[in-house]
py3Dmol code that shows the C-alpha trace and the ligand (Angstrom):
import py3Dmol

protein = """\
ATOM      1  CA  MET A   1     141.697   8.705 203.262  1.00  0.00           C
ATOM      2  CA  LYS A   2     139.346   9.852 205.996  1.00  0.00           C
ATOM      3  CA  THR A   3     137.527   7.142 207.887  1.00  0.00           C
ATOM      4  CA  LYS A   4     133.941   7.053 208.993  1.00  0.00           C
ATOM      5  CA  ASN A   5     134.885   8.259 212.453  1.00  0.00           C
ATOM      6  CA  ASP A   6     136.701  11.436 211.426  1.00  0.00           C
ATOM      7  CA  THR A   7     134.775  14.681 211.912  1.00  0.00           C
ATOM      8  CA  PRO A   8     133.036  15.259 208.582  1.00  0.00           C
ATOM      9  CA  SER A   9     133.905  18.430 206.772  1.00  0.00           C
ATOM     10  CA  VAL A  10     131.738  20.239 204.274  1.00  0.00           C
ATOM     11  CA  LEU A  11     132.424  23.298 202.151  1.00  0.00           C
ATOM     12  CA  ILE A  12     129.398  25.439 201.349  1.00  0.00           C
ATOM     13  CA  ILE A  13     129.749  27.436 198.155  1.00  0.00           C
ATOM     14  CA  TYR A  14     127.249  30.264 198.254  1.00  0.00           C
ATOM     15  CA  THR A  15     126.560  31.598 194.764  1.00  0.00           C
ATOM     16  CA  GLY A  16     123.327  33.460 195.537  1.00  0.00           C
ATOM     17  CA  GLY A  17     119.657  32.891 194.736  1.00  0.00           C
ATOM     18  CA  THR A  18     116.433  33.373 196.676  1.00  0.00           C
ATOM     19  CA  ILE A  19     117.736  31.360 199.630  1.00  0.00           C
ATOM     20  CA  GLY A  20     119.963  34.321 200.578  1.00  0.00           C
ATOM     21  CA  MET A  21     117.781  37.197 199.436  1.00  0.00           C
ATOM     22  CA  ILE A  22     116.003  39.892 201.380  1.00  0.00           C
ATOM     23  CA  GLU A  23     113.320  42.332 200.318  1.00  0.00           C
ATOM     24  CA  ASN A  24     114.561  45.833 199.482  1.00  0.00           C
ATOM     25  CA  PRO A  25     112.182  48.061 201.506  1.00  0.00           C
ATOM     26  CA  GLU A  26     112.263  50.770 198.836  1.00  0.00           C
ATOM     27  CA  THR A  27     111.733  48.787 195.656  1.00  0.00           C
ATOM     28  CA  GLY A  28     110.063  45.690 197.096  1.00  0.00           C
ATOM     29  CA  ALA A  29     112.362  43.530 194.900  1.00  0.00           C
ATOM     30  CA  LEU A  30     114.409  40.637 196.290  1.00  0.00           C
ATOM     31  CA  GLU A  31     118.151  41.342 196.570  1.00  0.00           C
ATOM     32  CA  ASN A  32     121.057  39.187 197.755  1.00  0.00           C
ATOM     33  CA  PHE A  33     122.635  39.328 201.173  1.00  0.00           C
ATOM     34  CA  ASP A  34     125.859  37.695 202.316  1.00  0.00           C
ATOM     35  CA  PHE A  35     126.606  34.317 203.848  1.00  0.00           C
ATOM     36  CA  ASP A  36     127.051  35.605 207.403  1.00  0.00           C
ATOM     37  CA  GLN A  37     123.566  37.058 207.345  1.00  0.00           C
ATOM     38  CA  LEU A  38     122.290  33.843 205.864  1.00  0.00           C
ATOM     39  CA  GLN A  39     123.941  31.819 208.624  1.00  0.00           C
ATOM     40  CA  LYS A  40     122.288  33.975 211.299  1.00  0.00           C
ATOM     41  CA  HIS A  41     118.965  32.647 210.093  1.00  0.00           C
ATOM     42  CA  VAL A  42     120.099  29.030 210.323  1.00  0.00           C
ATOM     43  CA  PRO A  43     121.738  28.705 213.758  1.00  0.00           C
ATOM     44  CA  GLU A  44     121.138  24.946 213.407  1.00  0.00           C
ATOM     45  CA  ILE A  45     124.245  24.776 211.205  1.00  0.00           C
ATOM     46  CA  LYS A  46     126.342  25.196 214.339  1.00  0.00           C
ATOM     47  CA  ARG A  47     124.692  22.151 215.903  1.00  0.00           C
ATOM     48  CA  PHE A  48     126.211  19.846 213.301  1.00  0.00           C
ATOM     49  CA  ASN A  49     129.235  18.161 214.708  1.00  0.00           C
ATOM     50  CA  TYR A  50     130.993  18.921 211.411  1.00  0.00           C
ATOM     51  CA  ASN A  51     133.684  21.257 210.200  1.00  0.00           C
ATOM     52  CA  ILE A  52     131.715  23.573 207.961  1.00  0.00           C
ATOM     53  CA  SER A  53     133.317  26.372 205.996  1.00  0.00           C
ATOM     54  CA  ALA A  54     131.913  28.655 203.368  1.00  0.00           C
ATOM     55  CA  TYR A  55     133.077  30.306 200.188  1.00  0.00           C
ATOM     56  CA  GLN A  56     130.944  33.157 199.001  1.00  0.00           C
ATOM     57  CA  PHE A  57     130.505  34.636 195.539  1.00  0.00           C
ATOM     58  CA  ASN A  58     131.094  38.339 195.776  1.00  0.00           C
ATOM     59  CA  PRO A  59     128.612  39.659 194.921  1.00  0.00           C
ATOM     60  CA  PRO A  60     126.182  36.736 195.147  1.00  0.00           C
ATOM     61  CA  ILE A  61     124.141  36.433 191.968  1.00  0.00           C
ATOM     62  CA  ASP A  62     120.614  35.732 190.911  1.00  0.00           C
ATOM     63  CA  SER A  63     121.030  32.498 188.988  1.00  0.00           C
ATOM     64  CA  SER A  64     119.590  34.147 185.863  1.00  0.00           C
ATOM     65  CA  ASN A  65     123.082  35.641 185.598  1.00  0.00           C
ATOM     66  CA  MET A  66     124.820  32.259 185.771  1.00  0.00           C
ATOM     67  CA  GLU A  67     127.233  31.543 182.906  1.00  0.00           C
ATOM     68  CA  PRO A  68     129.937  29.049 181.909  1.00  0.00           C
ATOM     69  CA  ALA A  69     132.742  31.206 183.351  1.00  0.00           C
ATOM     70  CA  LEU A  70     131.055  30.940 186.746  1.00  0.00           C
ATOM     71  CA  TRP A  71     130.691  27.165 186.382  1.00  0.00           C
ATOM     72  CA  ALA A  72     134.438  27.122 185.810  1.00  0.00           C
ATOM     73  CA  LYS A  73     134.856  29.198 188.962  1.00  0.00           C
ATOM     74  CA  ILE A  74     132.838  26.640 190.966  1.00  0.00           C
ATOM     75  CA  VAL A  75     134.960  23.837 189.490  1.00  0.00           C
ATOM     76  CA  LYS A  76     138.115  25.705 190.516  1.00  0.00           C
ATOM     77  CA  ILE A  77     136.863  26.168 194.098  1.00  0.00           C
ATOM     78  CA  ILE A  78     136.053  22.464 194.326  1.00  0.00           C
ATOM     79  CA  GLU A  79     139.389  21.465 192.817  1.00  0.00           C
ATOM     80  CA  MET A  80     141.344  23.685 195.227  1.00  0.00           C
ATOM     81  CA  ASN A  81     139.479  22.288 198.243  1.00  0.00           C
ATOM     82  CA  TYR A  82     138.940  18.742 197.067  1.00  0.00           C
ATOM     83  CA  ASN A  83     141.276  17.003 199.500  1.00  0.00           C
ATOM     84  CA  GLN A  84     140.264  19.050 202.559  1.00  0.00           C
ATOM     85  CA  TYR A  85     136.528  18.340 202.439  1.00  0.00           C
ATOM     86  CA  ASP A  86     134.291  15.276 202.416  1.00  0.00           C
ATOM     87  CA  GLY A  87     131.595  16.986 200.414  1.00  0.00           C
ATOM     88  CA  PHE A  88     130.381  20.222 198.883  1.00  0.00           C
ATOM     89  CA  VAL A  89     127.051  22.043 199.097  1.00  0.00           C
ATOM     90  CA  ILE A  90     126.338  24.672 196.466  1.00  0.00           C
ATOM     91  CA  LEU A  91     123.696  27.249 197.329  1.00  0.00           C
ATOM     92  CA  HIS A  92     122.258  28.389 194.035  1.00  0.00           C
ATOM     93  CA  GLY A  93     119.190  30.109 192.638  1.00  0.00           C
ATOM     94  CA  THR A  94     116.591  27.663 191.470  1.00  0.00           C
ATOM     95  CA  ASP A  95     116.044  29.214 188.032  1.00  0.00           C
ATOM     96  CA  THR A  96     119.170  27.801 186.394  1.00  0.00           C
ATOM     97  CA  MET A  97     120.160  25.243 188.999  1.00  0.00           C
ATOM     98  CA  ALA A  98     119.462  22.326 186.643  1.00  0.00           C
ATOM     99  CA  TYR A  99     121.829  23.814 184.043  1.00  0.00           C
ATOM    100  CA  THR A 100     124.594  24.236 186.608  1.00  0.00           C
ATOM    101  CA  SER A 101     124.143  20.746 188.017  1.00  0.00           C
ATOM    102  CA  SER A 102     124.180  19.263 184.508  1.00  0.00           C
ATOM    103  CA  ALA A 103     127.283  21.232 183.519  1.00  0.00           C
ATOM    104  CA  LEU A 104     129.148  20.286 186.706  1.00  0.00           C
ATOM    105  CA  SER A 105     128.372  16.604 186.204  1.00  0.00           C
ATOM    106  CA  PHE A 106     130.580  16.737 183.091  1.00  0.00           C
ATOM    107  CA  MET A 107     133.132  19.297 184.282  1.00  0.00           C
ATOM    108  CA  LEU A 108     133.902  17.312 187.461  1.00  0.00           C
ATOM    109  CA  GLU A 109     135.027  14.053 185.890  1.00  0.00           C
ATOM    110  CA  ASP A 110     135.914  11.101 188.130  1.00  0.00           C
ATOM    111  CA  LEU A 111     134.209  12.640 191.143  1.00  0.00           C
ATOM    112  CA  THR A 112     134.380  10.582 194.333  1.00  0.00           C
ATOM    113  CA  LYS A 113     132.706  13.106 196.667  1.00  0.00           C
ATOM    114  CA  PRO A 114     129.197  14.558 196.910  1.00  0.00           C
ATOM    115  CA  VAL A 115     128.452  17.895 195.263  1.00  0.00           C
ATOM    116  CA  ILE A 116     124.931  18.816 196.350  1.00  0.00           C
ATOM    117  CA  LEU A 117     123.138  21.843 194.929  1.00  0.00           C
ATOM    118  CA  THR A 118     120.236  23.348 196.788  1.00  0.00           C
ATOM    119  CA  GLY A 119     118.371  26.615 197.206  1.00  0.00           C
ATOM    120  CA  SER A 120     114.866  27.671 198.101  1.00  0.00           C
ATOM    121  CA  GLN A 121     111.663  29.197 196.852  1.00  0.00           C
ATOM    122  CA  LEU A 122     111.307  31.527 199.846  1.00  0.00           C
ATOM    123  CA  PRO A 123     114.204  33.527 201.327  1.00  0.00           C
ATOM    124  CA  ILE A 124     115.744  31.998 204.412  1.00  0.00           C
ATOM    125  CA  GLY A 125     114.709  34.972 206.551  1.00  0.00           C
ATOM    126  CA  THR A 126     111.004  34.390 205.956  1.00  0.00           C
ATOM    127  CA  LEU A 127     108.877  32.437 208.399  1.00  0.00           C
ATOM    128  CA  ARG A 128     107.736  29.653 206.068  1.00  0.00           C
ATOM    129  CA  THR A 129     111.053  29.331 204.259  1.00  0.00           C
ATOM    130  CA  ASP A 130     111.920  26.031 202.618  1.00  0.00           C
ATOM    131  CA  GLY A 131     115.574  27.066 202.655  1.00  0.00           C
ATOM    132  CA  LYS A 132     116.422  25.812 206.134  1.00  0.00           C
ATOM    133  CA  GLU A 133     115.360  22.209 205.574  1.00  0.00           C
ATOM    134  CA  ASN A 134     116.966  22.149 202.158  1.00  0.00           C
ATOM    135  CA  LEU A 135     120.268  23.481 203.450  1.00  0.00           C
ATOM    136  CA  ILE A 136     120.432  21.307 206.562  1.00  0.00           C
ATOM    137  CA  THR A 137     119.610  18.094 204.704  1.00  0.00           C
ATOM    138  CA  ALA A 138     121.979  18.941 201.846  1.00  0.00           C
ATOM    139  CA  ILE A 139     124.814  19.323 204.379  1.00  0.00           C
ATOM    140  CA  GLU A 140     123.956  15.979 205.937  1.00  0.00           C
ATOM    141  CA  ILE A 141     123.962  14.257 202.536  1.00  0.00           C
ATOM    142  CA  ALA A 142     127.240  15.931 201.541  1.00  0.00           C
ATOM    143  CA  ALA A 143     128.866  14.499 204.673  1.00  0.00           C
ATOM    144  CA  ALA A 144     127.286  11.030 204.590  1.00  0.00           C
ATOM    145  CA  LYS A 145     129.656   8.059 204.375  1.00  0.00           C
ATOM    146  CA  ASP A 146     129.259   4.307 204.359  1.00  0.00           C
ATOM    147  CA  ASP A 147     130.951   1.821 206.693  1.00  0.00           C
ATOM    148  CA  GLU A 148     134.086   1.825 204.574  1.00  0.00           C
ATOM    149  CA  GLY A 149     134.410   5.604 204.780  1.00  0.00           C
ATOM    150  CA  HIS A 150     133.286   6.221 201.198  1.00  0.00           C
ATOM    151  CA  ALA A 151     130.813   8.939 200.244  1.00  0.00           C
ATOM    152  CA  ILE A 152     127.303   7.537 199.970  1.00  0.00           C
ATOM    153  CA  VAL A 153     126.480   9.836 197.035  1.00  0.00           C
ATOM    154  CA  PRO A 154     129.642  10.604 195.032  1.00  0.00           C
ATOM    155  CA  GLU A 155     127.660  12.500 192.403  1.00  0.00           C
ATOM    156  CA  VAL A 156     126.551  16.001 191.440  1.00  0.00           C
ATOM    157  CA  CYS A 157     122.965  16.179 192.729  1.00  0.00           C
ATOM    158  CA  ILE A 158     120.128  18.558 193.452  1.00  0.00           C
ATOM    159  CA  PHE A 159     118.455  18.237 196.834  1.00  0.00           C
ATOM    160  CA  PHE A 160     115.099  19.961 197.002  1.00  0.00           C
ATOM    161  CA  GLU A 161     111.982  19.448 199.121  1.00  0.00           C
ATOM    162  CA  ASN A 162     112.754  15.948 200.419  1.00  0.00           C
ATOM    163  CA  GLU A 163     114.236  14.501 197.250  1.00  0.00           C
ATOM    164  CA  LEU A 164     117.795  13.973 196.136  1.00  0.00           C
ATOM    165  CA  MET A 165     118.014  13.858 192.357  1.00  0.00           C
ATOM    166  CA  ARG A 166     120.878  13.297 189.946  1.00  0.00           C
ATOM    167  CA  GLY A 167     121.885  16.771 188.771  1.00  0.00           C
ATOM    168  CA  ASN A 168     121.913  16.013 185.067  1.00  0.00           C
ATOM    169  CA  ARG A 169     118.469  14.353 185.228  1.00  0.00           C
ATOM    170  CA  THR A 170     116.664  17.216 186.911  1.00  0.00           C
ATOM    171  CA  SER A 171     114.498  20.076 185.645  1.00  0.00           C
ATOM    172  CA  LYS A 172     112.791  22.969 187.399  1.00  0.00           C
ATOM    173  CA  ILE A 173     109.085  22.396 186.879  1.00  0.00           C
ATOM    174  CA  ASN A 174     107.343  24.847 189.165  1.00  0.00           C
ATOM    175  CA  SER A 175     107.964  28.531 189.790  1.00  0.00           C
ATOM    176  CA  GLU A 176     106.045  28.718 193.065  1.00  0.00           C
ATOM    177  CA  ASN A 177     105.701  25.333 194.775  1.00  0.00           C
ATOM    178  CA  PHE A 178     108.309  24.146 197.245  1.00  0.00           C
ATOM    179  CA  ASN A 179     108.320  20.929 195.281  1.00  0.00           C
ATOM    180  CA  ALA A 180     109.978  22.643 192.338  1.00  0.00           C
ATOM    181  CA  PHE A 181     112.235  20.017 190.724  1.00  0.00           C
ATOM    182  CA  ARG A 182     111.663  16.673 189.070  1.00  0.00           C
ATOM    183  CA  SER A 183     113.816  13.884 187.775  1.00  0.00           C
ATOM    184  CA  PHE A 184     111.324  12.515 185.275  1.00  0.00           C
ATOM    185  CA  ASN A 185     113.424   9.859 183.614  1.00  0.00           C
ATOM    186  CA  HIS A 186     115.499   8.575 186.485  1.00  0.00           C
ATOM    187  CA  PRO A 187     114.513   7.436 189.993  1.00  0.00           C
ATOM    188  CA  VAL A 188     115.423   9.751 192.870  1.00  0.00           C
ATOM    189  CA  LEU A 189     118.673   8.901 194.668  1.00  0.00           C
ATOM    190  CA  ALA A 190     117.334   9.513 198.170  1.00  0.00           C
ATOM    191  CA  THR A 191     114.206  10.593 199.996  1.00  0.00           C
ATOM    192  CA  ALA A 192     114.373  12.580 203.205  1.00  0.00           C
ATOM    193  CA  GLY A 193     111.704  11.930 205.810  1.00  0.00           C
ATOM    194  CA  ILE A 194     112.386  10.955 209.397  1.00  0.00           C
ATOM    195  CA  HIS A 195     115.376   9.133 207.918  1.00  0.00           C
ATOM    196  CA  ILE A 196     117.276   9.850 204.755  1.00  0.00           C
ATOM    197  CA  ARG A 197     116.622   6.744 202.672  1.00  0.00           C
ATOM    198  CA  TYR A 198     119.235   6.256 199.978  1.00  0.00           C
ATOM    199  CA  ALA A 199     118.409   4.319 196.806  1.00  0.00           C
ATOM    200  CA  HIS A 200     121.888   2.779 196.793  1.00  0.00           C
ATOM    201  CA  HIS A 201     121.384   0.783 193.590  1.00  0.00           C
ATOM    202  CA  HIS A 202     120.602   3.975 191.635  1.00  0.00           C
ATOM    203  CA  ILE A 203     123.656   5.885 192.830  1.00  0.00           C
ATOM    204  CA  ARG A 204     126.730   5.885 190.580  1.00  0.00           C
ATOM    205  CA  LYS A 205     129.914   4.729 192.239  1.00  0.00           C
ATOM    206  CA  PRO A 206     133.444   5.366 190.929  1.00  0.00           C
ATOM    207  CA  LYS A 207     135.437   2.423 189.596  1.00  0.00           C
ATOM    208  CA  ASN A 208     138.335   3.468 191.752  1.00  0.00           C
ATOM    209  CA  TRP A 209     137.816   5.449 194.960  1.00  0.00           C
ATOM    210  CA  ASN A 210     141.392   6.733 194.818  1.00  0.00           C
ATOM    211  CA  GLN A 211     141.072   8.229 191.355  1.00  0.00           C
ATOM    212  CA  PRO A 212     141.992  11.907 191.273  1.00  0.00           C
ATOM    213  CA  LEU A 213     139.371  14.458 190.270  1.00  0.00           C
ATOM    214  CA  LYS A 214     139.667  15.474 186.612  1.00  0.00           C
ATOM    215  CA  PRO A 215     138.390  19.050 186.450  1.00  0.00           C
ATOM    216  CA  HIS A 216     137.396  20.575 183.101  1.00  0.00           C
ATOM    217  CA  TYR A 217     137.068  24.302 182.582  1.00  0.00           C
ATOM    218  CA  ASP A 218     136.371  24.890 178.929  1.00  0.00           C
ATOM    219  CA  MET A 219     132.830  25.122 177.693  1.00  0.00           C
ATOM    220  CA  ASN A 220     131.955  26.269 174.195  1.00  0.00           C
ATOM    221  CA  SER A 221     128.570  27.978 174.116  1.00  0.00           C
ATOM    222  CA  ASN A 222     128.166  28.228 170.368  1.00  0.00           C
ATOM    223  CA  VAL A 223     125.041  26.119 170.643  1.00  0.00           C
ATOM    224  CA  VAL A 224     121.345  26.774 170.387  1.00  0.00           C
ATOM    225  CA  MET A 225     118.175  25.094 171.572  1.00  0.00           C
ATOM    226  CA  LEU A 226     115.465  25.042 168.924  1.00  0.00           C
ATOM    227  CA  THR A 227     111.911  24.053 169.851  1.00  0.00           C
ATOM    228  CA  LEU A 228     109.785  22.936 166.898  1.00  0.00           C
ATOM    229  CA  PHE A 229     106.156  23.980 166.621  1.00  0.00           C
ATOM    230  CA  PRO A 230     103.570  23.704 163.864  1.00  0.00           C
ATOM    231  CA  GLY A 231     104.024  26.707 161.577  1.00  0.00           C
ATOM    232  CA  ILE A 232     107.749  27.233 162.218  1.00  0.00           C
ATOM    233  CA  GLN A 233     109.118  29.298 159.333  1.00  0.00           C
ATOM    234  CA  PRO A 234     111.878  28.244 156.882  1.00  0.00           C
ATOM    235  CA  ASN A 235     113.595  31.664 156.908  1.00  0.00           C
ATOM    236  CA  ILE A 236     113.819  31.685 160.688  1.00  0.00           C
ATOM    237  CA  ILE A 237     115.372  28.215 160.873  1.00  0.00           C
ATOM    238  CA  GLN A 238     117.661  29.138 158.018  1.00  0.00           C
ATOM    239  CA  SER A 239     118.945  32.273 159.697  1.00  0.00           C
ATOM    240  CA  ILE A 240     119.697  30.340 162.890  1.00  0.00           C
ATOM    241  CA  PHE A 241     121.583  27.617 161.010  1.00  0.00           C
ATOM    242  CA  GLN A 242     123.582  30.232 159.164  1.00  0.00           C
ATOM    243  CA  VAL A 243     125.084  31.918 162.202  1.00  0.00           C
ATOM    244  CA  SER A 244     128.775  31.585 161.362  1.00  0.00           C
ATOM    245  CA  THR A 245     129.901  30.532 164.861  1.00  0.00           C
ATOM    246  CA  LEU A 246     127.141  27.955 165.390  1.00  0.00           C
ATOM    247  CA  LYS A 247     128.570  24.543 166.262  1.00  0.00           C
ATOM    248  CA  ALA A 248     125.644  22.498 167.575  1.00  0.00           C
ATOM    249  CA  VAL A 249     121.869  22.496 167.880  1.00  0.00           C
ATOM    250  CA  VAL A 250     119.659  20.819 170.457  1.00  0.00           C
ATOM    251  CA  MET A 251     116.437  20.283 168.540  1.00  0.00           C
ATOM    252  CA  LYS A 252     113.374  19.736 170.693  1.00  0.00           C
ATOM    253  CA  THR A 253     111.155  17.590 168.531  1.00  0.00           C
ATOM    254  CA  TYR A 254     107.698  16.119 169.062  1.00  0.00           C
ATOM    255  CA  GLY A 255     106.854  12.969 171.034  1.00  0.00           C
ATOM    256  CA  SER A 256     109.349  10.177 170.486  1.00  0.00           C
ATOM    257  CA  GLY A 257     111.554  12.376 168.302  1.00  0.00           C
ATOM    258  CA  ASN A 258     109.343  13.316 165.355  1.00  0.00           C
ATOM    259  CA  ALA A 259     109.483  16.367 163.091  1.00  0.00           C
ATOM    260  CA  PRO A 260     107.970  17.770 159.877  1.00  0.00           C
ATOM    261  CA  GLN A 261     108.725  15.835 156.693  1.00  0.00           C
ATOM    262  CA  LYS A 262     108.648  18.936 154.481  1.00  0.00           C
ATOM    263  CA  ALA A 263     111.412  19.038 151.871  1.00  0.00           C
ATOM    264  CA  TRP A 264     112.680  22.521 152.877  1.00  0.00           C
ATOM    265  CA  PHE A 265     113.080  21.411 156.484  1.00  0.00           C
ATOM    266  CA  VAL A 266     115.004  18.233 155.672  1.00  0.00           C
ATOM    267  CA  GLN A 267     117.124  20.148 153.165  1.00  0.00           C
ATOM    268  CA  GLN A 268     118.147  22.706 155.793  1.00  0.00           C
ATOM    269  CA  LEU A 269     119.079  19.980 158.258  1.00  0.00           C
ATOM    270  CA  LYS A 270     121.252  18.266 155.666  1.00  0.00           C
ATOM    271  CA  GLU A 271     122.950  21.502 154.663  1.00  0.00           C
ATOM    272  CA  ALA A 272     123.716  22.300 158.296  1.00  0.00           C
ATOM    273  CA  ARG A 273     125.115  18.800 158.811  1.00  0.00           C
ATOM    274  CA  ASP A 274     127.292  19.182 155.701  1.00  0.00           C
ATOM    275  CA  ARG A 275     128.707  22.386 157.193  1.00  0.00           C
ATOM    276  CA  GLY A 276     129.746  20.395 160.293  1.00  0.00           C
ATOM    277  CA  ILE A 277     126.932  21.511 162.607  1.00  0.00           C
ATOM    278  CA  ILE A 278     125.942  18.790 165.042  1.00  0.00           C
ATOM    279  CA  ILE A 279     122.187  18.455 165.526  1.00  0.00           C
ATOM    280  CA  THR A 280     120.823  16.410 168.398  1.00  0.00           C
ATOM    281  CA  ASN A 281     117.261  15.227 168.802  1.00  0.00           C
ATOM    282  CA  ILE A 282     115.561  15.439 172.200  1.00  0.00           C
ATOM    283  CA  THR A 283     111.857  15.369 172.922  1.00  0.00           C
ATOM    284  CA  GLN A 284     109.632  18.225 174.034  1.00  0.00           C
ATOM    285  CA  CYS A 285     107.922  15.762 176.390  1.00  0.00           C
ATOM    286  CA  GLN A 286     109.139  15.954 179.954  1.00  0.00           C
ATOM    287  CA  ARG A 287     109.028  12.189 180.372  1.00  0.00           C
ATOM    288  CA  GLY A 288     110.104   9.438 177.986  1.00  0.00           C
ATOM    289  CA  THR A 289     112.715   8.936 175.345  1.00  0.00           C
ATOM    290  CA  VAL A 290     113.485   9.610 171.695  1.00  0.00           C
ATOM    291  CA  GLU A 291     113.228   6.573 169.443  1.00  0.00           C
ATOM    292  CA  MET A 292     114.242   7.609 165.978  1.00  0.00           C
ATOM    293  CA  GLY A 293     112.655   5.361 163.366  1.00  0.00           C
ATOM    294  CA  LEU A 294     109.628   4.437 165.471  1.00  0.00           C
ATOM    295  CA  TYR A 295     107.457   6.694 163.298  1.00  0.00           C
ATOM    296  CA  GLU A 296     107.864   7.573 159.665  1.00  0.00           C
ATOM    297  CA  THR A 297     108.162  11.214 160.788  1.00  0.00           C
ATOM    298  CA  SER A 298     111.603  10.628 162.250  1.00  0.00           C
ATOM    299  CA  LEU A 299     113.129   8.609 159.392  1.00  0.00           C
ATOM    300  CA  GLN A 300     114.077  11.842 157.582  1.00  0.00           C
ATOM    301  CA  LEU A 301     115.990  12.934 160.700  1.00  0.00           C
ATOM    302  CA  ILE A 302     118.097   9.768 160.675  1.00  0.00           C
ATOM    303  CA  GLU A 303     118.808  10.426 157.011  1.00  0.00           C
ATOM    304  CA  ALA A 304     119.837  14.010 157.830  1.00  0.00           C
ATOM    305  CA  GLY A 305     122.323  12.773 160.443  1.00  0.00           C
ATOM    306  CA  LEU A 306     120.568  13.944 163.624  1.00  0.00           C
ATOM    307  CA  LEU A 307     121.869  12.318 166.779  1.00  0.00           C
ATOM    308  CA  CYS A 308     119.431  10.563 169.096  1.00  0.00           C
ATOM    309  CA  GLY A 309     119.176  12.342 172.459  1.00  0.00           C
ATOM    310  CA  PHE A 310     117.442   9.428 174.223  1.00  0.00           C
ATOM    311  CA  ASP A 311     115.841  10.672 177.474  1.00  0.00           C
ATOM    312  CA  CYS A 312     118.220  13.602 178.005  1.00  0.00           C
ATOM    313  CA  THR A 313     116.790  16.739 179.642  1.00  0.00           C
ATOM    314  CA  PRO A 314     117.126  20.018 177.686  1.00  0.00           C
ATOM    315  CA  GLU A 315     119.381  21.434 180.414  1.00  0.00           C
ATOM    316  CA  CYS A 316     121.664  18.446 180.160  1.00  0.00           C
ATOM    317  CA  ALA A 317     121.648  18.336 176.353  1.00  0.00           C
ATOM    318  CA  VAL A 318     122.810  21.907 175.985  1.00  0.00           C
ATOM    319  CA  THR A 319     125.520  21.668 178.648  1.00  0.00           C
ATOM    320  CA  LYS A 320     126.766  18.287 177.399  1.00  0.00           C
ATOM    321  CA  LEU A 321     127.273  19.819 173.958  1.00  0.00           C
ATOM    322  CA  MET A 322     129.033  22.864 175.451  1.00  0.00           C
ATOM    323  CA  TYR A 323     131.309  20.494 177.345  1.00  0.00           C
ATOM    324  CA  LEU A 324     132.094  18.232 174.379  1.00  0.00           C
ATOM    325  CA  LEU A 325     132.744  21.217 172.100  1.00  0.00           C
ATOM    326  CA  GLY A 326     134.871  22.841 174.791  1.00  0.00           C
ATOM    327  CA  GLN A 327     137.212  19.859 175.016  1.00  0.00           C
ATOM    328  CA  GLY A 328     138.310  20.318 171.404  1.00  0.00           C
ATOM    329  CA  TYR A 329     137.149  16.901 170.197  1.00  0.00           C
ATOM    330  CA  SER A 330     136.712  16.274 166.489  1.00  0.00           C
ATOM    331  CA  ASN A 331     133.228  16.185 165.045  1.00  0.00           C
ATOM    332  CA  GLU A 332     133.435  12.395 164.890  1.00  0.00           C
ATOM    333  CA  GLU A 333     134.478  12.126 168.546  1.00  0.00           C
ATOM    334  CA  ILE A 334     131.687  14.468 169.629  1.00  0.00           C
ATOM    335  CA  ARG A 335     129.130  12.391 167.751  1.00  0.00           C
ATOM    336  CA  HIS A 336     130.430   9.270 169.479  1.00  0.00           C
ATOM    337  CA  LEU A 337     130.576  10.828 172.954  1.00  0.00           C
ATOM    338  CA  TRP A 338     127.137  12.368 172.570  1.00  0.00           C
ATOM    339  CA  LEU A 339     125.769   8.825 172.215  1.00  0.00           C
ATOM    340  CA  THR A 340     127.757   7.659 175.262  1.00  0.00           C
ATOM    341  CA  ASN A 341     126.421   7.763 178.804  1.00  0.00           C
ATOM    342  CA  LEU A 342     129.178   9.871 180.390  1.00  0.00           C
ATOM    343  CA  ALA A 343     127.743  10.823 183.782  1.00  0.00           C
ATOM    344  CA  GLY A 344     124.481   8.917 184.148  1.00  0.00           C
ATOM    345  CA  GLU A 345     122.668  11.474 181.990  1.00  0.00           C
ATOM    346  CA  ILE A 346     120.946   9.141 179.524  1.00  0.00           C
ATOM    347  CA  THR A 347     119.339   5.718 179.492  1.00  0.00           C
ATOM    348  CA  ILE A 348     120.557   3.761 176.487  1.00  0.00           C
TER     349      ILE A 348
END
"""
ligand_1 = """\
9
LIG
N 115.612 34.194 190.636
C 116.086 33.297 191.657
C 117.364 32.654 191.182
O 117.321 31.722 190.446
C 115.051 32.288 191.984
C 115.431 31.317 193.087
O 116.482 31.316 193.636
O 114.575 30.497 193.421
O 118.434 33.106 191.530
"""
view = py3Dmol.view(width=600, height=400)
view.addModel(protein, "pdb")
view.setStyle({"model": 0}, {"cartoon": {"style": "trace"}})
view.addModel(ligand_1, "xyz")
view.setStyle({"model": 1}, {"stick": {}})
view.zoomTo()
view.show()
């Protein structure tokens, strides 16, 4: 194992996103440019006394085009380079960054090294860009070790605008502010000011630092996210539940996990359950947790077999289901694992 005094090494995986975009003079739209051009705008990278290498997606993508096959590609890159590097920085568009960070937290099981996602709201070539600070600090966090030579943050995280957040606890909450991400239901893992202050007691540590990485590649996306609203129509819910390939539903209910008590609604939930469809219950509120049974308006959901989603974010709920379905577990095992805190994603 490397010791604290070895030169730290970090692999940057550049997937795309605003951080590496430039304005097309003809159309005015933002388009991607490559990592070399990006590096020209951050000469500070060379001042790190680290070994820094980069892997670039070709072509880089706007994160709206992110998909499970590309998550698997990121996992493969990390697996192939796992022993050569102390940490990994993933440059990623902000739009779906919270989905990628949630997915990776499950796909990279038994992680002992930092995987830090970051990006920016303004391209790195622009004067007021937030990309430089985000990138430089993310590299520093990816390389940070304690006195015993262990990674300080052996987790999948998002670093954005001074805060390091657990990847599967984070949501994008603002489309224009630099301060674009929040971890509503879990404290931040570090704050970057003059110093980077780590909240050591909130950071997950592996049971065994020598455990090998267990990469997972298979995700099953036969899932849907369904947000309830007053007036939602029976035929629309019915047609969703009757999609033949549907395996699981993330239902975004009201408040602490409440939903209509109408007979048709409960009947459809029960029929879907009887056909083996897993339905999980998360709240539409950004902060707080589901407590099924707290109100009368969630008792019918317990009866219909919905699974409590606790304080899981929507991004995490949907990727956790894709992951569990992708591993080929039985329905019973998925129900059990859904209720288990696998990667720090829920507070039970
Ligand atoms: N559309 C961009 C993306 O997600 C936005 C960004 O990077 O901030 O790739």
